[in-house]
Structures are given as structure tokens and as C-alpha cells.
DSSP file (Angstrom, degrees, kcal/mol; ACC not computed):
  #  RESIDUE AA STRUCTURE BP1 BP2  ACC     N-H-->O    O-->H-N    N-H-->O    O-->H-N    TCO  KAPPA ALPHA  PHI   PSI    X-CA   Y-CA   Z-CA
    1    1 A X     >        0   0    0      0, 0.0     4,-2.1     0, 0.0     5,-0.2   0.000 360.0 360.0 360.0 -38.9  -98.5  161.0   57.4
    2    2 A X  H  >  +     0   0    0      2,-0.2     4,-1.9     1,-0.2     5,-0.2   0.845 360.0  50.3 -70.4 -29.2  -96.6  164.1   58.5
    3    3 A X  H  > S+     0   0    0      2,-0.2     4,-2.4     1,-0.2     5,-0.2   0.950 107.5  55.1 -73.5 -39.5  -94.8  162.0   61.2
    4    4 A X  H  > S+     0   0    0      1,-0.2     4,-1.5     2,-0.2     3,-0.3   0.951 109.9  44.1 -53.2 -53.6  -93.8  159.4   58.6
    5    5 A X  H  X S+     0   0    0     -4,-2.1     4,-1.9     1,-0.2    -1,-0.2   0.789 112.2  53.9 -58.8 -36.3  -92.2  162.0   56.4
    6    6 A X  H  X S+     0   0    0     -4,-1.9     4,-1.9     2,-0.2    -1,-0.2   0.858 108.4  49.4 -72.8 -34.6  -90.4  163.6   59.4
    7    7 A X  H  X S+     0   0    0     -4,-2.4     4,-2.1    -3,-0.3    -2,-0.2   0.794 110.6  50.7 -76.7 -29.3  -89.0  160.3   60.4
    8    8 A X  H  X S+     0   0    0     -4,-1.5     4,-2.1    -5,-0.2    -2,-0.2   0.887 110.9  48.2 -67.3 -42.8  -87.8  159.8   56.9
    9    9 A X  H  X S+     0   0    0     -4,-1.9     4,-2.9     2,-0.2     5,-0.3   0.917 111.0  49.4 -63.8 -44.6  -86.2  163.1   56.8
   10   10 A X  H  X S+     0   0    0     -4,-1.9     4,-2.5     1,-0.2     5,-0.2   0.959 112.2  49.8 -57.5 -48.1  -84.5  162.5   60.1
   11   11 A X  H  X S+     0   0    0     -4,-2.1     4,-1.6     1,-0.2    -1,-0.2   0.858 112.3  46.9 -58.0 -37.8  -83.2  159.2   58.9
   12   12 A X  H  X S+     0   0    0     -4,-2.1     4,-2.4     2,-0.2    -1,-0.2   0.914 111.4  50.5 -75.4 -40.6  -81.9  160.7   55.7
   13   13 A X  H  X S+     0   0    0     -4,-2.9     4,-2.4     1,-0.2    -2,-0.2   0.893 111.0  48.6 -65.7 -36.2  -80.1  163.6   57.4
   14   14 A X  H  X S+     0   0    0     -4,-2.5     4,-1.7    -5,-0.3    -1,-0.2   0.870 108.8  53.3 -71.4 -33.2  -78.4  161.3   59.8
   15   15 A X  H  X S+     0   0    0     -4,-1.6     4,-1.8    -5,-0.2    -2,-0.2   0.928 109.7  49.0 -66.5 -42.3  -77.3  159.0   57.1
   16   16 A X  H  X S+     0   0    0     -4,-2.4     4,-2.0     1,-0.2    -2,-0.2   0.848 108.7  51.6 -64.0 -36.4  -75.8  161.9   55.3
   17   17 A X  H  X S+     0   0    0     -4,-2.4     4,-1.8     2,-0.2    -1,-0.2   0.809 109.4  51.2 -70.7 -27.3  -74.0  163.1   58.5
   18   18 A X  H  X S+     0   0    0     -4,-1.7     4,-2.2     2,-0.2    -2,-0.2   0.846 108.9  52.1 -75.5 -31.2  -72.5  159.5   58.9
   19   19 A X  H  X S+     0   0    0     -4,-1.8     4,-2.2     2,-0.2    -2,-0.2   0.968 113.6  42.6 -68.4 -48.8  -71.3  159.6   55.2
   20   20 A X  H  X S+     0   0    0     -4,-2.0     4,-1.5     1,-0.2    -2,-0.2   0.855 111.2  55.7 -67.0 -32.5  -69.5  163.0   55.9
   21   21 A X  H  X S+     0   0    0     -4,-1.8     4,-2.4     1,-0.2    -1,-0.2   0.916 108.2  48.8 -68.7 -41.6  -68.3  161.6   59.2
   22   22 A X  H  X S+     0   0    0     -4,-2.2     4,-1.1     1,-0.2    -2,-0.2   0.871 110.2  50.7 -66.3 -37.1  -66.6  158.6   57.3
   23   23 A X  H  X S+     0   0    0     -4,-2.2     4,-1.6     2,-0.2     6,-0.3   0.792 109.0  52.4 -66.9 -27.3  -65.0  161.0   54.8
   24   24 A X  H  X S+     0   0    0     -4,-1.5     4,-3.9     1,-0.2     5,-0.2   0.919 107.3  51.7 -70.2 -44.7  -63.7  163.0   57.7
   25   25 A X  H  < S+     0   0    0     -4,-2.4    -1,-0.2     1,-0.2    -2,-0.2   0.794 113.2  44.6 -62.3 -25.4  -62.2  160.0   59.2
   26   26 A X  H  < S+     0   0    0     -4,-1.1    -1,-0.2    -5,-0.1    -2,-0.2   0.849 129.3  23.3 -81.5 -32.6  -60.5  159.1   56.0
   27   27 A X  H  < S-     0   0    0     -4,-1.6    -2,-0.2     2,-0.1    -3,-0.2   0.671  83.3-138.8-106.4 -26.6  -59.2  162.6   55.2
   28   28 A X     <  +     0   0    0     -4,-3.9     2,-0.4     1,-0.2    -4,-0.1   0.786  50.2 152.3  64.8  25.8  -59.1  164.5   58.5
   29   29 A X    >>  -     0   0    0     -6,-0.3     4,-1.2    -5,-0.2     3,-0.9  -0.757  46.6-143.2 -88.2 132.5  -60.5  167.5   56.6
   30   30 A X  H 3> S+     0   0    0     -2,-0.4     4,-2.5     1,-0.2     5,-0.2   0.797  94.2  70.8 -65.6 -26.3  -62.4  169.9   58.7
   31   31 A X  H 3> S+     0   0    0      1,-0.2     4,-1.5     2,-0.2    -1,-0.2   0.845  99.4  44.4 -59.5 -38.4  -64.8  170.5   55.9
   32   32 A X  H <> S+     0   0    0     -3,-0.9     4,-2.8     2,-0.2    -1,-0.2   0.874 110.4  56.0 -75.1 -36.2  -66.3  167.2   56.2
   33   33 A X  H  X S+     0   0    0     -4,-1.2     4,-2.3     1,-0.2    -2,-0.2   0.894 109.4  46.8 -54.9 -44.9  -66.5  167.4   60.0
   34   34 A X  H  X S+     0   0    0     -4,-2.5     4,-2.0     2,-0.2    -1,-0.2   0.853 110.5  51.1 -74.5 -31.8  -68.4  170.6   59.8
   35   35 A X  H  X S+     0   0    0     -4,-1.5     4,-2.6    -5,-0.2     5,-0.3   0.918 110.8  51.7 -64.8 -45.7  -70.9  169.1   57.1
   36   36 A X  H  X S+     0   0    0     -4,-2.8     4,-2.5     1,-0.2    -2,-0.2   0.935 110.0  46.1 -56.3 -49.7  -71.4  166.2   59.4
   37   37 A X  H  X S+     0   0    0     -4,-2.3     4,-2.8     2,-0.2    -1,-0.2   0.897 112.1  53.7 -59.0 -46.2  -72.2  168.4   62.4
   38   38 A X  H  X S+     0   0    0     -4,-2.0     4,-2.4     2,-0.2    -2,-0.2   0.928 109.6  44.9 -52.5 -51.5  -74.5  170.5   60.2
   39   39 A X  H  X S+     0   0    0     -4,-2.6     4,-2.4     2,-0.2    -1,-0.2   0.889 112.4  53.2 -73.2 -37.3  -76.5  167.6   59.0
   40   40 A X  H  X S+     0   0    0     -4,-2.5     4,-2.8    -5,-0.3     5,-0.2   0.971 108.5  49.8 -56.1 -49.2  -76.7  166.2   62.6
   41   41 A X  H  X S+     0   0    0     -4,-2.8     4,-2.6     1,-0.2    -2,-0.2   0.926 109.0  52.8 -57.1 -43.6  -78.0  169.4   63.8
   42   42 A X  H  X S+     0   0    0     -4,-2.4     4,-1.9     2,-0.2    -1,-0.2   0.838 107.6  51.5 -54.4 -37.6  -80.6  169.3   61.0
   43   43 A X  H  X S+     0   0    0     -4,-2.4     4,-2.9     2,-0.2    -1,-0.2   0.920 110.0  49.0 -71.6 -41.1  -81.6  165.9   62.1
   44   44 A X  H  X S+     0   0    0     -4,-2.8     4,-2.4     1,-0.2    -2,-0.2   0.893 109.1  53.3 -62.0 -35.6  -82.1  167.2   65.6
   45   45 A X  H  X S+     0   0    0     -4,-2.6     4,-2.2    -5,-0.2    -2,-0.2   0.899 111.2  44.3 -59.0 -43.0  -84.1  170.0   64.4
   46   46 A X  H  X S+     0   0    0     -4,-1.9     4,-1.7     2,-0.2     5,-0.2   0.907 113.7  51.6 -69.7 -40.8  -86.5  167.8   62.5
   47   47 A X  H  X S+     0   0    0     -4,-2.9     4,-2.8     2,-0.2     5,-0.4   0.940 110.4  47.0 -64.8 -43.6  -86.7  165.4   65.4
   48   48 A X  H  X S+     0   0    0     -4,-2.4     4,-2.4     1,-0.2    -1,-0.2   0.948 112.3  51.1 -62.8 -45.5  -87.6  168.1   67.8
   49   49 A X  H  < S+     0   0    0     -4,-2.2    -1,-0.2     1,-0.2    -2,-0.2   0.711 115.1  43.1 -64.2 -21.2  -90.2  169.6   65.5
   50   50 A X  H  < S+     0   0    0     -4,-1.7     3,-0.3    -3,-0.3    -1,-0.2   0.801 123.0  31.5 -95.3 -31.7  -91.8  166.2   65.0
   51   51 A X  H  < S+     0   0    0     -4,-2.8     2,-0.4    -5,-0.2    -2,-0.2   0.838 130.5  27.6 -99.3 -27.8  -91.9  164.9   68.5
   52   52 A X  S  < S-     0   0    0     -4,-2.4    -1,-0.2    -5,-0.4     2,-0.1  -0.552  74.8-173.2-128.9  68.8  -92.3  168.0   70.6
   53   53 A X        -     0   0    0     -2,-0.4     2,-0.1    -3,-0.3    -4,-0.1  -0.403  21.3-130.6 -72.6 136.8  -94.0  170.6   68.5
   54   54 A X        -     0   0    0      2,-0.2    -1,-0.1    -2,-0.1     5,-0.1  -0.452  22.1-109.6 -80.2 158.1  -94.1  174.0   70.3
   55   55 A X  S    S+     0   0    0      1,-0.1     2,-0.6    -2,-0.1    -1,-0.1   0.916 113.2  49.7 -54.0 -45.4  -97.4  176.0   70.6
   56   56 A X  S >  S-     0   0    0      1,-0.1     3,-1.3     2,-0.0    -2,-0.2  -0.883  70.6-161.0-103.2 122.6  -95.9  178.5   68.1
   57   57 A X  T 3  S+     0   0    0     -2,-0.6    -1,-0.1     1,-0.3    -2,-0.1   0.655  94.0  60.4 -76.6 -13.0  -94.4  176.9   64.9
   58   58 A X  T 3  S+     0   0    0      4,-0.1    -1,-0.3    -3,-0.0    -3,-0.0   0.124  77.8 147.7-100.0  27.2  -92.5  180.1   64.3
   59   59 A X    <>  -     0   0    0     -3,-1.3     4,-1.0     1,-0.1     3,-0.5  -0.206  56.0-127.7 -51.7 139.0  -90.7  179.6   67.7
   60   60 A X  H  > S+     0   0    0      1,-0.2     4,-3.0     2,-0.2     5,-0.2   0.768 102.8  72.3 -69.2 -20.5  -87.1  181.0   67.7
   61   61 A X  H  > S+     0   0    0      2,-0.2     4,-1.8     1,-0.2    -1,-0.2   0.934  97.8  48.1 -50.7 -52.0  -85.7  177.6   69.0
   62   62 A X  H  > S+     0   0    0     -3,-0.5     4,-1.8     1,-0.2    -1,-0.2   0.897 115.6  45.6 -68.0 -38.2  -86.3  175.9   65.6
   63   63 A X  H  X S+     0   0    0     -4,-1.0     4,-3.4     1,-0.2    -1,-0.2   0.892 106.7  56.7 -73.4 -37.7  -84.6  178.9   63.7
   64   64 A X  H  X S+     0   0    0     -4,-3.0     4,-2.4     1,-0.2    -1,-0.2   0.872 107.8  47.4 -65.1 -33.6  -81.8  179.1   65.9
   65   65 A X  H  X S+     0   0    0     -4,-1.8     4,-2.1     2,-0.2    -1,-0.2   0.935 114.5  46.8 -67.3 -44.0  -80.9  175.4   65.3
   66   66 A X  H  X S+     0   0    0     -4,-1.8     4,-2.8     2,-0.2     5,-0.2   0.894 110.0  53.2 -61.7 -42.7  -81.2  175.8   61.6
   67   67 A X  H  X S+     0   0    0     -4,-3.4     4,-2.9     2,-0.2     5,-0.3   0.950 109.8  49.9 -56.7 -48.7  -79.1  179.1   61.7
   68   68 A X  H  X S+     0   0    0     -4,-2.4     4,-2.9    -5,-0.2    -2,-0.2   0.916 111.7  48.2 -51.8 -44.3  -76.4  177.1   63.6
   69   69 A X  H  X S+     0   0    0     -4,-2.1     4,-2.0     1,-0.2    -2,-0.2   0.974 113.6  44.3 -63.5 -53.5  -76.6  174.4   60.9
   70   70 A X  H  X S+     0   0    0     -4,-2.8     4,-3.1     2,-0.2     5,-0.3   0.874 111.1  57.1 -60.8 -38.2  -76.4  176.8   57.9
   71   71 A X  H  X S+     0   0    0     -4,-2.9     4,-4.1    -5,-0.2     5,-0.3   0.966 106.3  50.7 -58.7 -52.0  -73.5  178.8   59.8
   72   72 A X  H  X S+     0   0    0     -4,-2.9     4,-2.3    -5,-0.3    -1,-0.2   0.937 111.0  45.7 -53.4 -44.5  -71.6  175.6   59.9
   73   73 A X  H  X S+     0   0    0     -4,-2.0     4,-2.2     2,-0.2    -2,-0.2   0.928 114.7  48.3 -64.2 -42.7  -72.0  174.9   56.3
   74   74 A X  H  X S+     0   0    0     -4,-3.1     4,-2.4     1,-0.2     5,-0.2   0.943 111.4  50.3 -61.4 -47.7  -71.1  178.5   55.4
   75   75 A X  H  X S+     0   0    0     -4,-4.1     4,-2.4    -5,-0.3    -1,-0.2   0.906 108.0  54.3 -63.8 -37.1  -68.1  178.5   57.6
   76   76 A X  H  X S+     0   0    0     -4,-2.3     4,-1.9    -5,-0.3    -1,-0.2   0.901 110.5  45.3 -55.9 -47.3  -66.9  175.2   56.0
   77   77 A X  H  X S+     0   0    0     -4,-2.2     4,-1.6     2,-0.2    -2,-0.2   0.933 113.8  47.0 -67.6 -45.5  -67.0  176.6   52.6
   78   78 A X  H  X S+     0   0    0     -4,-2.4     4,-0.9     1,-0.2     3,-0.3   0.921 114.7  50.2 -59.2 -46.0  -65.3  179.9   53.5
   79   79 A X  H  < S+     0   0    0     -4,-2.4     3,-0.4     1,-0.2    -1,-0.2   0.871 111.6  46.9 -67.7 -36.4  -62.7  177.9   55.4
   80   80 A X  H  < S+     0   0    0     -4,-1.9    -1,-0.2     1,-0.2    -2,-0.2   0.820 113.2  48.4 -73.1 -31.0  -62.1  175.6   52.5
   81   81 A X  H  < S+     0   0    0     -4,-1.6    -1,-0.2    -3,-0.3    -2,-0.2   0.503  86.6 111.5 -87.8 -11.2  -61.8  178.4   49.9
   82   82 A X  S  < S-     0   0    0     -4,-0.9     2,-0.3    -3,-0.4     3,-0.0  -0.333  74.2-112.4 -63.9 142.9  -59.4  180.5   51.9
   83   83 A X        -     0   0    0      1,-0.1    -1,-0.1    -2,-0.0     3,-0.1  -0.642  33.5-109.9 -76.5 135.6  -55.9  180.8   50.6
   84   84 A X        -     0   0    0     -2,-0.3    -1,-0.1     1,-0.1     0, 0.0  -0.313  42.3 -93.1 -61.1 143.0  -53.2  179.2   52.7
   85   85 A X              0   0    0      1,-0.2    -1,-0.1    -3,-0.0    -3,-0.0  -0.298 360.0 360.0 -58.3 142.3  -50.9  181.5   54.5
   86   86 A X              0   0    0     -3,-0.1    -1,-0.2     0, 0.0    -2,-0.1   0.450 360.0 360.0 -89.9 360.0  -47.8  182.3   52.4
């Protein structure tokens, strides 16, 4: 059952990444590209966690991937809300 749910989460995050990628292709806005990359990283994280579980579930590899994903999201939000140079 856990594998089934992990597969569903991977599929959902990849679908979200593809939606953001489509929005990026239409607008060429970096915001959407960063979000697409973040969700793709989250899918990779879930896939690695489901297929090759490490001996220690608190291994830094899992957290580093998620940290990179969240940093991309935070960076995209900060970049989007910065004022343009005058």
C-alpha cells in the first residue's frame, strides 16, 4: 500500500511540474520554471525514497533534495516580488 501511495505522489508531482513547465513555455517567466524544477525534484525525492530506501530514513540525502526543492520555491517567490530596478 505504501508503494502505491508513493507512486501516486510521484505521478502527481510530475504532473504539477509539467503544468508549470507549460506555463513557463507560454510566458517565459522564471517563476514557473523554478516551480517546475522544484516539483520535479520533489518527484525524484519521492521516487528515491520509495525505490531505494536507505538504512536510515533520516539520511541527509533525502533532506538535501527537499531543501533544494524548497529553496527553489522560496527563491522564485522572492525573485517575483522584488521591485524592478529603477
